[in-house]
C-alpha positions as CSV (number, residue, x, y, z in Angstrom):
1,M,106.2,48.8,-135.3
2,R,102.9,48.0,-133.4
3,T,102.0,44.4,-132.8
4,T,98.2,43.4,-132.4
5,Q,97.4,40.4,-130.1
6,Q,94.7,37.8,-131.3
7,Q,91.9,37.0,-128.6
8,P,90.7,33.3,-128.3
9,R,87.1,32.7,-129.6
10,N,86.3,29.5,-127.6
11,H,84.3,31.3,-124.8
12,S,81.9,33.0,-127.2
13,A,81.4,29.7,-129.2
14,R,80.1,27.6,-126.2
15,A,78.0,30.4,-124.6
16,G,74.8,28.5,-125.6
17,E,75.7,25.3,-123.7
18,R,75.4,26.7,-120.3
19,G,73.3,24.5,-117.8
20,A,73.5,21.3,-119.9
21,A,75.1,19.4,-117.1
22,L,72.3,20.3,-114.7
23,I,69.6,19.1,-117.0
24,T,71.5,15.9,-117.7
25,M,71.8,15.2,-114.0
26,L,68.1,15.9,-113.5
27,L,67.1,13.5,-116.3
28,V,69.4,10.8,-114.9
29,S,68.0,11.4,-111.4
30,A,64.4,11.1,-112.8
31,L,65.2,7.8,-114.5
32,I,66.8,6.5,-111.3
33,L,63.9,7.6,-109.3
34,A,61.4,6.0,-111.7
35,A,63.4,2.7,-111.7
36,G,63.5,2.8,-107.9
37,G,59.8,3.4,-107.7
38,A,59.1,0.6,-110.0
39,L,61.3,-1.7,-108.0
40,I,59.5,-0.7,-104.8
41,I,56.1,-1.3,-106.4
42,S,57.2,-4.6,-107.8
43,T,58.6,-5.7,-104.5
44,A,55.4,-4.7,-102.7
45,T,53.2,-6.4,-105.3
46,S,55.3,-9.6,-105.1
47,A,54.9,-9.6,-101.3
48,T,51.1,-9.1,-101.7
49,N,50.9,-11.9,-104.3
50,A,53.0,-14.1,-102.1
51,F,50.6,-13.4,-99.2
52,D,47.5,-14.0,-101.3
53,S,49.0,-17.2,-102.6
54,T,49.6,-18.4,-99.0
55,T,46.0,-17.6,-98.1
56,E,44.8,-19.5,-101.1
57,K,47.0,-22.5,-100.2
58,Q,45.7,-22.4,-96.7
59,A,42.1,-22.4,-98.0
60,F,43.0,-25.3,-100.4
61,Y,44.5,-27.3,-97.5
62,A,41.4,-26.6,-95.4
63,A,39.1,-27.9,-98.2
64,E,41.4,-30.9,-98.6
65,S,41.1,-31.6,-94.9
66,G,37.3,-31.5,-95.3
67,L,37.5,-34.3,-97.9
68,Q,39.8,-36.4,-95.8
69,M,37.6,-36.0,-92.6
70,A,34.5,-36.8,-94.6
71,L,36.1,-40.0,-96.0
72,A,37.2,-41.0,-92.4
73,A,33.7,-40.5,-91.1
74,M,32.2,-42.6,-93.9
75,R,34.6,-45.4,-93.2
76,G,33.4,-45.5,-89.6
77,N,36.5,-44.0,-88.1
78,T,34.8,-41.0,-86.5
79,P,32.5,-41.4,-83.5
80,R,29.0,-40.0,-83.8
81,G,28.1,-36.7,-82.1
82,G,25.5,-36.1,-79.5
83,T,22.9,-35.1,-82.0
84,V,22.9,-38.5,-83.8
85,A,20.7,-41.2,-82.4
86,A,22.5,-44.0,-80.5
87,G,23.1,-47.1,-82.6
88,T,23.4,-45.2,-85.9
89,K,26.1,-46.6,-88.0
90,M,27.8,-44.6,-90.7
91,S,27.4,-45.6,-94.4
92,L,26.8,-43.9,-97.7
93,R,23.1,-44.1,-97.0
94,T,23.6,-42.4,-93.6
95,A,25.7,-39.7,-95.2
96,I,22.9,-38.5,-97.4
97,I,20.0,-38.7,-95.0
98,P,19.9,-35.5,-92.9
99,S,18.3,-37.2,-89.9
100,L,21.2,-39.6,-89.8
101,S,23.9,-37.3,-91.0
102,N,23.1,-34.3,-89.0
103,G,20.8,-35.6,-86.3
104,N,17.7,-33.6,-87.2
105,A,14.2,-34.7,-88.2
106,D,14.8,-34.3,-92.0
107,N,14.4,-37.7,-93.7
108,V,14.4,-36.6,-97.3
109,P,17.5,-37.9,-99.0
110,C,20.0,-35.4,-100.4
111,G,19.9,-36.2,-104.1
112,T,21.1,-34.3,-107.1
113,A,18.4,-31.6,-106.7
114,D,20.3,-30.3,-103.7
115,G,23.5,-29.7,-105.7
116,A,23.9,-25.9,-105.3
117,W,27.4,-24.9,-104.1
118,E,26.3,-21.8,-102.2
119,V,24.1,-23.6,-99.6
120,I,25.0,-21.8,-96.4
121,N,23.6,-24.6,-94.2
122,P,24.0,-27.8,-96.3
123,R,21.3,-30.3,-95.5
124,C,23.8,-33.1,-95.6
125,G,26.9,-31.7,-94.1
126,L,27.9,-34.6,-91.7
127,T,27.3,-32.1,-88.9
128,G,26.4,-34.9,-86.5
129,W,29.8,-36.6,-87.1
130,L,32.3,-33.7,-87.5
131,P,33.2,-31.0,-85.0
132,Y,31.4,-28.0,-86.5
133,S,31.8,-24.8,-84.5
134,T,30.2,-21.4,-84.2
135,T,32.7,-19.9,-81.8
136,A,34.7,-18.1,-84.5
137,P,33.6,-16.1,-87.6
138,Y,34.3,-17.9,-90.9
139,Q,34.1,-15.5,-93.8
140,G,32.4,-13.1,-91.5
141,D,29.0,-14.9,-91.5
142,N,29.2,-16.9,-88.2
143,V,27.7,-19.9,-90.0
144,P,29.0,-23.2,-88.5
145,A,32.1,-24.7,-90.0
146,V,34.8,-27.1,-89.0
147,P,38.0,-25.4,-87.8
148,V,41.2,-26.8,-89.2
149,D,44.2,-24.8,-87.7
150,P,43.7,-22.6,-84.6
151,N,46.9,-20.8,-85.5
152,I,45.4,-19.6,-88.8
153,A,42.6,-17.1,-88.6
154,G,39.5,-18.3,-90.4
155,S,41.0,-21.7,-91.4
156,A,37.9,-24.0,-91.7
157,F,35.7,-25.9,-94.1
158,R,32.1,-26.8,-94.7
159,L,30.8,-29.9,-96.4
160,A,27.9,-31.0,-98.5
161,V,27.2,-34.6,-99.4
162,F,25.0,-35.6,-102.3
163,D,23.7,-38.7,-104.0
164,P,24.4,-38.2,-107.8
165,E,22.3,-41.3,-108.8
166,N,19.2,-40.5,-106.6
167,S,19.5,-44.1,-105.3
168,H,16.2,-43.7,-103.3
169,M,14.2,-43.5,-106.5
170,V,13.3,-47.1,-107.6
171,A,11.6,-48.1,-110.9
172,F,10.9,-51.5,-112.3
173,T,8.7,-53.6,-114.5
174,T,7.6,-57.2,-114.1
175,E,7.1,-60.3,-116.2
176,G,5.4,-63.6,-115.5
177,E,5.4,-67.1,-117.0
178,F,3.2,-70.1,-116.4
179,D,4.8,-73.5,-117.1
180,T,3.4,-77.0,-116.9
181,T,6.7,-78.8,-117.7
182,G,7.5,-81.5,-115.1
183,V,4.2,-81.2,-113.3
184,A,2.4,-84.5,-113.0
185,G,-1.3,-84.6,-114.0
186,L,-3.9,-84.3,-111.3
187,A,-6.9,-86.6,-111.4
188,G,-10.1,-84.7,-112.1
189,I,-8.4,-81.9,-113.9
190,T,-8.0,-82.0,-117.7
191,S,-6.7,-79.9,-120.5
192,V,-4.2,-77.8,-118.6
193,T,-2.9,-75.2,-121.2
194,V,-0.7,-72.1,-121.2
195,S,-1.2,-69.2,-123.6
196,P,1.6,-68.4,-126.1
197,D,2.6,-65.3,-124.1
198,K,2.7,-67.6,-121.0
199,H,0.6,-65.1,-119.0
200,T,-2.5,-67.2,-118.9
201,L,-3.2,-70.7,-117.4
202,T,-6.4,-72.5,-118.3
203,F,-7.6,-75.8,-117.0
204,I,-10.9,-77.8,-116.8
205,A,-12.3,-79.3,-113.7
206,G,-15.3,-81.4,-114.6
207,T,-17.3,-79.2,-116.9
208,T,-16.0,-76.0,-115.4
209,L,-13.3,-73.9,-117.2
210,I,-11.0,-71.9,-114.9
211,T,-8.8,-69.2,-116.4
212,I,-5.9,-67.5,-114.4
213,T,-4.1,-64.5,-116.0
214,Y,-1.1,-62.7,-114.7
215,N,-1.1,-59.0,-115.6
216,P,2.4,-57.7,-115.3
217,R,3.6,-54.2,-114.2
218,T,4.6,-52.7,-117.6
219,T,5.3,-49.1,-116.6
220,A,8.5,-48.3,-114.7
221,T,7.4,-45.4,-112.5
222,A,10.1,-44.0,-110.2
223,S,9.1,-43.7,-106.6
224,N,10.9,-42.9,-103.4
225,A,11.7,-46.2,-101.7
226,Y,13.6,-44.8,-98.7
227,P,13.3,-46.2,-96.1
228,S,10.8,-48.5,-97.9
229,A,7.6,-48.2,-100.0
230,A,4.5,-50.3,-100.5
231,S,4.3,-51.4,-104.1
232,N,3.0,-54.2,-106.3
233,L,4.4,-56.8,-108.7
234,G,1.4,-56.9,-111.0
235,N,-1.8,-58.9,-110.3
236,F,-3.7,-62.1,-111.1
237,T,-7.2,-62.3,-112.4
238,I,-9.2,-65.5,-112.1
239,I,-12.6,-66.5,-113.5
240,K,-14.5,-69.7,-113.9
241,S,-17.0,-70.4,-116.6
242,N,-20.1,-70.8,-114.4
243,A,-21.3,-70.1,-110.9
244,L,-22.0,-73.7,-110.1
245,P,-20.3,-75.3,-107.1
246,F,-18.0,-78.2,-107.9
247,A,-15.6,-80.6,-106.3
248,L,-12.1,-79.4,-107.1
249,P,-9.3,-81.9,-106.7
250,V,-6.4,-80.6,-104.6
251,G,-2.8,-80.6,-105.9
252,A,-0.1,-78.9,-108.1
253,I,-1.1,-78.0,-111.6
254,A,1.7,-75.7,-112.9
255,K,4.7,-73.6,-112.1
256,F,4.9,-69.8,-112.2
257,R,8.0,-67.5,-112.4
258,L,7.6,-63.8,-111.5
259,T,10.6,-61.7,-112.8
260,I,11.5,-58.2,-111.7
261,N,13.4,-56.0,-114.3
262,Q,14.8,-53.0,-112.4
263,T,15.6,-49.8,-114.4
264,L,16.2,-47.3,-111.6
265,P,18.2,-46.2,-109.6
266,W,20.3,-48.4,-112.0
267,Q,19.8,-51.3,-114.3
268,A,19.9,-54.6,-112.6
269,P,20.1,-58.2,-113.9
270,P,16.6,-59.8,-113.8
271,V,15.7,-61.6,-110.6
272,S,12.8,-64.0,-110.1
273,F,10.4,-65.4,-107.6
274,K,9.5,-69.0,-108.4
275,S,6.3,-70.7,-107.2
276,T,4.2,-73.8,-107.5
277,V,0.6,-73.3,-108.5
278,S,-1.9,-75.6,-106.8
279,T,-5.6,-76.0,-106.3
280,V,-6.3,-75.8,-102.6
281,S,-10.0,-76.1,-101.9
282,N,-13.5,-75.9,-103.3
283,C,-15.6,-72.8,-103.8
284,P,-16.8,-70.5,-102.2
285,T,-13.5,-70.3,-100.2
286,Q,-9.9,-69.9,-101.6
287,M,-9.3,-71.7,-104.8
288,I,-5.7,-71.4,-106.0
289,S,-2.4,-71.1,-104.2
290,F,1.0,-69.8,-105.4
291,L,3.6,-71.2,-103.0
292,F,6.7,-69.1,-103.5
293,D,10.3,-70.4,-103.0
294,K,11.2,-67.3,-101.1
295,T,9.7,-64.0,-100.0
296,T,12.7,-61.7,-100.5
297,L,14.8,-60.9,-103.6
298,T,17.7,-58.5,-104.0
299,A,18.4,-56.8,-107.3
300,A,21.6,-54.8,-107.4
301,G,21.1,-53.8,-103.8
302,T,17.3,-53.1,-104.0
303,R,15.2,-55.3,-101.8
304,Y,11.8,-56.7,-102.9
305,D,9.7,-58.3,-100.1
306,L,6.5,-60.1,-100.9
307,T,3.8,-59.1,-98.4
308,G,0.3,-60.4,-97.6
309,L,1.3,-64.0,-97.8
310,A,0.5,-66.9,-95.5
311,A,3.4,-69.3,-95.1
312,R,4.9,-68.1,-98.4
313,Q,1.5,-68.7,-100.1
314,L,-0.6,-66.2,-102.2
315,F,-4.2,-67.3,-102.5
316,L,-6.6,-66.4,-105.3
317,P,-10.2,-66.0,-104.4
318,C,-12.9,-68.4,-105.6
319,A,-14.3,-67.1,-108.9
320,S,-18.0,-67.7,-109.3
321,G,-18.6,-66.6,-112.9
322,V,-17.3,-63.1,-112.0
323,L,-13.7,-61.9,-112.7
324,Q,-11.7,-61.7,-109.4
325,T,-8.4,-59.8,-109.0
326,Q,-5.6,-60.4,-106.5
327,T,-2.6,-58.0,-106.4
328,V,0.9,-59.3,-105.7
329,A,1.7,-56.9,-102.9
330,A,5.3,-56.1,-102.1
331,T,7.5,-53.7,-100.1
332,V,10.5,-52.2,-102.0
333,T,13.5,-51.0,-100.0
334,A,16.0,-48.7,-101.8
335,P,19.6,-49.8,-102.1
336,E,22.5,-48.1,-100.4
337,P,24.1,-45.6,-102.8
338,R,26.9,-46.9,-105.0
339,K,28.6,-43.5,-104.8
340,V,28.3,-40.1,-103.1
341,L,29.6,-36.7,-104.1
342,V,31.4,-34.8,-101.3
343,R,31.9,-31.0,-101.8
344,S,34.2,-29.2,-99.5
345,V,34.5,-25.4,-99.3
346,G,37.8,-24.4,-97.6
347,F,38.3,-21.0,-96.0
348,G,41.6,-19.2,-95.3
349,P,42.6,-15.7,-94.2
350,K,41.4,-12.6,-96.0
351,F,38.2,-14.4,-97.2
352,A,40.2,-16.8,-99.3
353,Q,38.1,-19.8,-100.6
354,K,38.9,-23.0,-102.4
355,R,36.3,-25.6,-103.5
356,L,37.0,-29.3,-104.0
357,E,34.8,-32.2,-105.0
358,M,35.4,-35.9,-104.3
359,L,33.6,-38.9,-105.6
360,V,33.4,-41.7,-102.9
361,T,32.4,-45.2,-104.2
362,R,31.9,-48.4,-102.3
363,A,33.1,-51.8,-103.3
364,T,30.2,-53.7,-104.7
365,L,29.1,-57.4,-105.0
366,D,25.7,-58.3,-106.3
367,F,25.3,-61.5,-104.2
368,D,22.1,-63.5,-104.0
369,P,23.1,-67.0,-103.1
370,P,21.0,-69.9,-104.5
371,A,21.6,-72.0,-101.4
372,T,23.5,-72.0,-98.1
373,L,26.4,-73.9,-99.7
374,T,26.9,-73.6,-103.5
375,L,29.3,-75.9,-105.3
376,R,29.9,-75.2,-109.0
377,G,30.7,-78.6,-110.5
378,A,33.2,-79.5,-113.2
379,D,32.2,-78.7,-116.8
380,D,33.1,-82.3,-117.8
381,C,31.1,-83.7,-114.9
382,T,34.2,-85.1,-113.1
383,P,32.7,-86.2,-109.7
384,I,33.0,-83.6,-106.9
385,V,34.5,-84.4,-103.5
386,F,31.5,-84.1,-101.1
387,N,31.3,-85.3,-97.5
388,T,29.0,-83.8,-94.8
389,G,30.3,-86.0,-92.1
390,D,28.8,-88.7,-89.9
391,S,27.9,-86.7,-86.9
392,N,24.2,-86.4,-86.1
393,A,24.9,-83.2,-84.2
394,K,25.9,-81.3,-87.3
395,S,23.2,-79.7,-89.5
396,Y,22.9,-78.1,-92.9
397,K,20.0,-75.7,-93.2
398,G,18.6,-73.6,-96.0
399,D,16.0,-71.9,-93.7
400,D,17.0,-68.4,-92.9
401,R,18.3,-68.1,-89.4
402,I,16.8,-64.6,-89.2
403,V,13.0,-64.8,-88.3
404,G,11.2,-62.8,-91.0
405,G,14.3,-62.8,-93.1
406,Q,14.5,-64.2,-96.6
407,G,12.6,-67.5,-96.1
408,S,13.9,-70.8,-97.2
409,R,16.3,-72.0,-99.9
410,P,18.1,-75.3,-100.5
411,A,20.8,-76.3,-98.2
412,F,23.1,-77.2,-101.2
413,A,23.2,-75.9,-104.7
414,I,25.2,-78.1,-107.2
415,S,25.5,-78.9,-110.9
416,G,23.0,-81.5,-112.0
417,C,25.6,-84.2,-112.8
418,D,26.9,-84.0,-109.1
419,Y,23.5,-84.9,-107.6
420,Q,24.2,-88.6,-106.9
421,D,27.6,-87.6,-105.4
422,V,25.9,-85.3,-103.0
423,V,23.4,-88.0,-102.1
424,N,26.3,-90.4,-101.5
425,G,28.3,-87.9,-99.5
426,T,25.4,-86.9,-97.2
427,G,26.3,-89.3,-94.4
428,K,23.3,-88.3,-92.2
429,P,20.4,-87.2,-94.5
430,D,18.3,-86.2,-91.5
431,T,20.8,-83.4,-90.8
432,V,19.9,-81.6,-94.1
433,S,16.9,-79.3,-94.4
434,G,15.6,-76.6,-96.6
435,S,12.8,-75.8,-99.0
436,N,14.3,-78.8,-100.8
437,Q,17.6,-80.1,-99.7
438,V,19.3,-79.7,-103.0
439,G,19.1,-77.0,-105.7
440,I,20.2,-77.9,-109.2
441,L,22.1,-75.0,-110.9
442,N,20.7,-74.4,-114.4
443,N,24.2,-74.3,-115.9
444,G,23.6,-76.9,-118.7
445,S,24.8,-80.0,-116.8
446,P,22.4,-83.0,-116.8
447,V,19.5,-82.9,-114.3
448,P,19.0,-86.1,-112.3
449,A,16.3,-88.3,-113.8
450,A,15.0,-89.5,-110.4
451,T,15.2,-88.5,-106.8
452,P,17.2,-91.0,-104.7
453,A,15.5,-92.0,-101.5
454,L,18.2,-90.4,-99.2
455,I,17.3,-86.9,-100.2
456,L,13.7,-85.7,-100.0
457,G,13.8,-83.5,-103.1
458,Y,15.5,-81.1,-105.4
459,E,14.6,-78.0,-107.4
460,G,16.0,-75.9,-110.1
461,V,17.9,-72.7,-109.0
462,D,19.4,-69.9,-110.9
463,T,23.2,-70.0,-111.5
464,P,24.9,-66.8,-110.2
465,S,26.5,-64.9,-113.2
466,Y,30.0,-65.3,-111.9
467,L,29.6,-69.1,-111.9
468,E,28.1,-69.4,-115.4
469,T,31.5,-69.9,-117.0
470,A,35.1,-70.2,-115.8
471,D,36.0,-67.0,-117.7
472,K,33.3,-65.1,-115.8
473,A,34.7,-66.6,-112.6
474,R,38.2,-65.4,-113.4
475,A,36.9,-61.9,-114.3
476,F,35.0,-61.7,-111.1
477,L,38.0,-62.8,-109.0
478,N,40.2,-60.2,-110.7
479,D,37.6,-57.5,-110.0
480,M,37.3,-58.5,-106.3
481,Q,41.1,-58.5,-106.0
482,S,41.4,-55.0,-107.5
483,Q,38.8,-53.7,-105.0
484,A,40.6,-55.4,-102.1
485,E,43.9,-53.9,-103.2
486,T,42.4,-50.4,-103.3
487,Q,41.3,-50.8,-99.7
488,G,44.4,-52.4,-98.4
489,R,42.6,-55.7,-97.8
490,Y,44.6,-57.9,-100.2
491,F,46.9,-60.5,-98.6
492,K,49.2,-63.1,-100.2
493,P,50.8,-65.6,-97.8
494,A,54.2,-66.9,-98.5
495,P,54.4,-70.1,-100.7
496,G,53.8,-73.2,-98.6
497,T,52.1,-71.2,-95.7
498,A,48.5,-70.4,-94.9
499,M,47.2,-67.1,-93.5
500,A,45.4,-67.3,-90.2
501,I,42.0,-65.6,-90.5
502,N,40.4,-64.6,-87.1
503,P,38.2,-61.9,-85.7
504,E,41.2,-59.6,-85.2
505,N,41.9,-59.4,-88.9
506,A,38.7,-60.5,-90.6
507,G,36.1,-58.6,-88.6
508,T,33.4,-59.1,-86.0
509,A,29.6,-58.7,-86.0
510,T,30.0,-55.0,-85.1
511,D,32.9,-54.5,-87.6
512,S,32.5,-56.7,-90.6
513,K,35.4,-56.6,-93.1
514,F,36.2,-57.5,-96.7
515,T,39.3,-59.8,-96.9
516,F,40.9,-61.2,-100.1
517,V,43.5,-63.9,-99.5
518,D,45.5,-65.0,-102.6
519,G,46.5,-68.4,-101.2
520,D,45.6,-70.8,-98.4
521,V,43.7,-70.0,-95.2
522,D,43.5,-71.4,-91.7
523,L,40.1,-70.2,-90.6
524,D,39.9,-69.3,-86.9
525,G,36.7,-67.2,-87.0
526,G,35.6,-63.8,-88.2
527,D,32.7,-61.9,-89.7
528,G,32.5,-60.4,-93.2
529,L,33.3,-61.2,-96.8
530,L,36.2,-63.6,-97.2
531,I,37.4,-64.5,-100.7
532,V,40.1,-67.2,-100.9
533,T,42.0,-68.4,-104.1
534,G,43.6,-71.4,-102.3
535,K,42.4,-74.0,-99.8
536,V,40.4,-73.2,-96.6
537,N,41.0,-75.3,-93.5
538,I,38.6,-75.1,-90.5
539,T,38.8,-76.8,-87.2
540,G,35.5,-78.0,-85.8
541,N,35.3,-75.5,-83.0
542,R,35.7,-72.3,-85.1
543,S,32.8,-70.1,-86.2
544,F,32.4,-67.7,-89.0
545,S,29.5,-65.4,-90.1
546,G,29.1,-63.8,-93.5
547,I,30.2,-64.9,-96.9
548,I,33.1,-67.2,-97.8
549,M,33.9,-67.6,-101.5
550,I,36.6,-70.2,-102.2
551,M,37.3,-69.6,-105.9
552,G,40.4,-71.0,-107.5
553,E,41.6,-74.2,-105.9
554,G,38.1,-74.5,-104.6
555,E,38.6,-76.7,-101.5
556,L,37.1,-76.5,-98.0
557,S,38.2,-79.0,-95.4
558,R,36.5,-79.1,-91.9
559,R,38.3,-81.2,-89.4
560,G,38.0,-82.1,-85.7
561,G,35.3,-82.0,-83.1
562,G,33.7,-78.9,-81.5
563,S,30.6,-76.9,-82.1
564,G,31.7,-74.2,-84.5
565,N,29.0,-72.7,-86.7
566,L,29.1,-71.3,-90.2
567,Y,26.3,-68.7,-90.7
568,G,25.7,-66.9,-93.9
569,A,26.3,-68.2,-97.4
570,F,29.3,-70.1,-98.9
571,V,30.5,-70.7,-102.5
572,I,33.1,-73.1,-103.8
573,A,34.4,-73.3,-107.3
574,S,37.5,-74.8,-108.8
575,F,39.3,-73.4,-111.9
576,Q,42.7,-72.3,-113.1
577,R,43.3,-68.6,-112.6
578,T,46.5,-68.4,-114.6
579,W,48.5,-70.6,-116.9
580,D,51.6,-70.6,-119.1
581,P,51.3,-68.6,-122.3
582,S,51.9,-71.8,-124.3
583,Q,48.5,-73.0,-123.0
584,N,46.5,-70.0,-124.2
585,S,44.8,-72.1,-126.9
586,D,43.8,-74.8,-124.4
587,P,40.4,-74.7,-122.6
588,H,40.5,-73.8,-118.9
589,P,37.0,-74.9,-117.6
590,F,35.6,-75.4,-114.2
591,T,37.1,-78.5,-112.4
592,R,35.7,-80.4,-109.5
593,P,35.3,-78.6,-106.1
594,T,35.9,-80.1,-102.7
595,F,33.8,-80.0,-99.5
596,D,35.0,-82.4,-96.9
597,T,33.9,-82.6,-93.3
598,N,35.3,-85.1,-90.8
599,G,35.1,-85.4,-87.0
600,G,32.5,-85.5,-84.3
601,G,30.9,-82.6,-82.4
602,G,28.0,-80.3,-83.4
603,G,27.8,-77.2,-85.3
604,N,25.5,-75.7,-87.9
605,V,25.9,-74.6,-91.5
606,Q,22.9,-72.3,-92.1
607,F,21.8,-69.5,-94.3
608,D,21.8,-66.2,-92.5
609,S,20.5,-63.1,-94.4
610,E,21.7,-60.6,-91.8
611,A,25.2,-62.1,-91.8
612,V,25.2,-61.8,-95.6
613,N,24.0,-58.2,-95.5
614,R,26.7,-57.3,-92.9
615,A,29.3,-58.8,-95.1
616,L,28.2,-56.8,-98.1
617,R,28.0,-53.6,-96.0
618,G,31.5,-54.1,-94.8
619,M,33.1,-54.0,-98.2
620,G,34.3,-50.5,-97.6
621,Y,34.5,-47.1,-99.4
622,Q,37.2,-45.5,-101.5
623,S,37.9,-42.1,-103.2
624,A,37.5,-42.4,-106.9
625,G,38.9,-39.0,-107.7
626,V,39.2,-35.3,-106.6
627,L,38.4,-32.3,-108.7
628,E,39.1,-28.6,-108.0
629,L,36.4,-26.2,-109.0
């Protein structure tokens, strides 16, 4: 029998699958290649991004260095360069005046109109105070910049400083009021009257009617007052009813107050010149005199100086039946800026740029002292402690120590109910001088009914806003403490001790400082603004120039001989600053202040406008915030 063998069929069934392994390997290889490529690209991109991020950080740090160097320069910690005139001192005003900031001839302030970021050569770049360089290219343009890190190519910054409030532009209006209250009648002059709006004074001499009208400045037109500008505070017109000559009795007939209301560069509390209106001679010469209490006022930093006066007197011409006009001429000086805007462009490698903006503000105090020494009395008229000492060699003067400064003011300003205590405490009346020896603060306390013989006279003076109420005094003190803390100028001596204040820690005439002491002080000299919440003790041979405000315990004690001088202006007020919460419903008014001098020797206590201005300028600057743009 034949047997047939069966052949396997597997070979013929898989014939169509030939080459599948190769294709699979190719596909897997392509995926691996793609993933590897993606990894390489991602790694390269990350490295590039990391490098770009580094250059941006380097540019950011360069811009930040610019802000810090600008702040250091404004604080006076950077010496001037060779392009800046000798004697130039840094301030916010200096920073925005190109001739001072850069050392060129451009005197136009850098206001908000200069605010473009892309100014290649900023007009106010502090180039006279910082080490700008042209030796290396920055951003490829070879424009000067301040190098930051020599190890980083292109690391530098440029600055631009601007005045966001245009502080050089001043605008104001005026108001005037005649007043006959308290003026004794003058023989030969009858029917002295004031119009309802108080702008017009009318009086009769014999059969002649004389009319004086004050015409205020009613339009607040902004004008550039840097460094100063001639202006006017309104004008007077005068006319008499006929052209006949007549005998005019000489003497005071009224008072006049001229008030300035400032609107630009910022709103300011009203400030006033006060004057006595007197007849001075017969026609056809000068006829009426306005004797002003001072020739200079400051309104929130803006200075107003009366000009064209003779011994503080403005004369009106003799009117002979024809209307005559006399302008109240003045010079207006712009204030120092309250803030400046500093813009810094930082450069890094690969043309990286970062832009930062910083607002720099200065500590402020609107200070126009009513007298050399101001003592705010107790609200309940508790007698003050007041003793000027028995030495003939000591003096208390309201006349400005600076020739051509701010004229004369009282030596002392006090609450009305303390007047007799001041008279009794003035051991040597001949040592006190001023426009009148005593100024009476218009804070509601009684005004003396008569002038004791020991003091030649008194006058009403305006109460500073921070002395109007004890609550305002507390708010003022808290604000000053906050500003001092920000600048690192707040000090609190240990309980039972007193901090020694001397030129090393409280400034000199070339470096006035702002110092706030929350406690007692032993004063050994200095120059600047000193605010003390405790007691101040001075030995007779120590001197201080500037402003001392003793507000809290309100006690100044001057002991021993010597010839130490106090030049500037000084304020003493006593009140509780804090109390137990259980006393929140109780009143916490002003209490009695203390000024006590004892011992021989000489020494002056005198108003000094330049010492006051130095103290205000020395209050310092601080950064109010930084913004990245």
